[in-house]
C-alpha positions, 0 to 999 in steps of 0.5 A, a space after each residue: 728947600 730942594 737939596 742941590 749939587 755940591 760937585 758944582 756950585 755953580 749948579 742948581 740940581 732939583 732932586 729926582 726932577 725927572 721922575 716928578 714930572 713923569 708923575 704929575 705930567 705937566 703937559 697936561 695942563 693944570 695948577 701946581 703948588 711947589 710948597 718948597 721953592 728953594 732956587 725954582 727947579 721944579 716951578 721952572 720946569 712945570 711952567 715950560 709947559 704950556 697951560 700950566 700955573 705954579 702956586 710956590 711957597 717958601 718960608 725963607 725970604 732969600 729965595 724971593 730974589 729967585 721968584 722974582 726972576 720967574 715971575 718976570 719970565 711968567 709973569 701970568 702964571 706964577 705966584 710966590 708967597 713968603 709963607 710955611 706950607 702948614 699955612 697952605 689952606 689959608 691961600 684961598 684955592 677954592 677956585 683953583 684946579 689944583 692938580 699937583 702938590 709937591 714938597 722937597 723936604 731938603 735943604 739947598 747947597 746954598 741954605 747949608 752954606 750960608 753962615 748966617 743961617 748956620 744950618 751946617 756944623 761947619 758953620 762958626 759963631 752964634 747958632 742959628 738955624 732959622 729958616 724963616 718965620 721962626 719964634 726962636 733959634 737954635 742958641 735959645 735951644 741950646 742955652 735954655 732947655 732942660 737936659 730932659 727936653 734937649 734929650 728927647 730932641 736929640 734922641 726922637 729928631 735925630 735918632 742920636 743914640 748918646 742922645 743923654 751924655 751930649 744933652 748932660 754934657 751941654 747943660 754943665 758947661 753952658 753954666 760957664 759960658 754962652 754955647 756958640 756953634 764951634 762949642 756945641 761940635 766939640 762938646 759932642 766930640 767929646 761927649 760921644 763914646 762911639 765915633 763914627 766914621 761914616 757921618 761926622 759925629 755933630 750931624 744927627 745932633 744938628 738935624 734934630 736941631 734944625 727940625 726943633 728950630 723950623 718946627 719941620 715936624 709939624 709943618 709936615 704933618 699939617 702941610 700934608 693934611 692941608 695938601 690932601 684937602 686942596 687937592 682936586 679928583 685925580 690931583 697928585 700929592 708928592 713928597 721927597 724925603 731925606 731922613 728917616 724920620 720925614 719918611 715914616 711920617 709920609 709913609 704913615 699918611 699916604 698908608 692911611 689915607 689910601 687903605 679902605 676905611 669903613 663908613 661904620 665900624 659895624 660894617 667890614 671895610 671890605 664891603 664899604 671902601 671909602 679911600 681919600 687917595 690912590 697908592 700907585 707904588 707902595 716902595 718910594 722911588 729913589 735917584 737913578 745911578 746917573 743922578 747919584 754920580 752927578 749929585 751924590 747929596 741925593 743919595 737919601 732922596 725917597 719920592 713917594 706920591 698918592 693920587 686923589 680919589 672922589 671920596 672924603 672924610 675926616 682923617 685929621 684926628 687919626 694922623 695928629 694922635 699917631 704923631 702927638 708925641 712928635 708935636 709934643 717934644 716940638 711944643 718945648 719951644 712954647 717957653 723960648 
């Protein structure tokens, strides 16, 4: 799901590629997990270094064609799995020396422009937004969930300030006919009092629907938890985010696992440092001026990384409790 260039439709542009290579240092060898294979930009770059192996994952089966090409080029060093990255722990990696795990949470130009997926507000026809291995679509979401449920989806996943007005309008109008992509865009435009001149008025609602339909919040949380477990000592965990909600989750996860933890609540944590990761930089790495010029969609990208230490402790409960309210919203989909 790598974000890619739009000014040149024939060129694939993995975001922050040079920065990622400098952090994971593939020249030293090792096995890397590319959790969001997309068009294979990261995987192929890593495989160009000797003594490297890549295990690539992607839920979008349309990426398999590119994966087959890379597999032909690097037959003994590349494995592709059509799986969600939340299933990382099920890959039986006990004997692998996992030295790096990479998540790029963006969408490629090809995916955004694929009319069958219907990810864009410029799409036409039936609502979809399924990226693969899904239980329901945006069509199900818009035409079946209640006002209150839609409001929470738009508010928390899209940070849409007029979420309630839009949700009310949707539920009212769907009584007359099933809502299509074009209908939804029109309803959002009419419902919003405050028009945006910087972004399309439907942007935040469509973002929220993509996140909800693909369960991107729980996918990210469980993916990070699994990555933290499979990485070996000195392994690097890298995440590239593209919107504030993703970055909030990653930032909390990284901070939580790199702060001193007390073995006992009766022992001061300064006396018993017990961290799972080491944070090298608190501030995220952002695209260079050169990359921004060549690839404008990279402007919102933020790269954060942490390095695995020897210590291990149970950390899942704290992470899941922190973001339970978001996972609960995703669970509205269980009734669809």
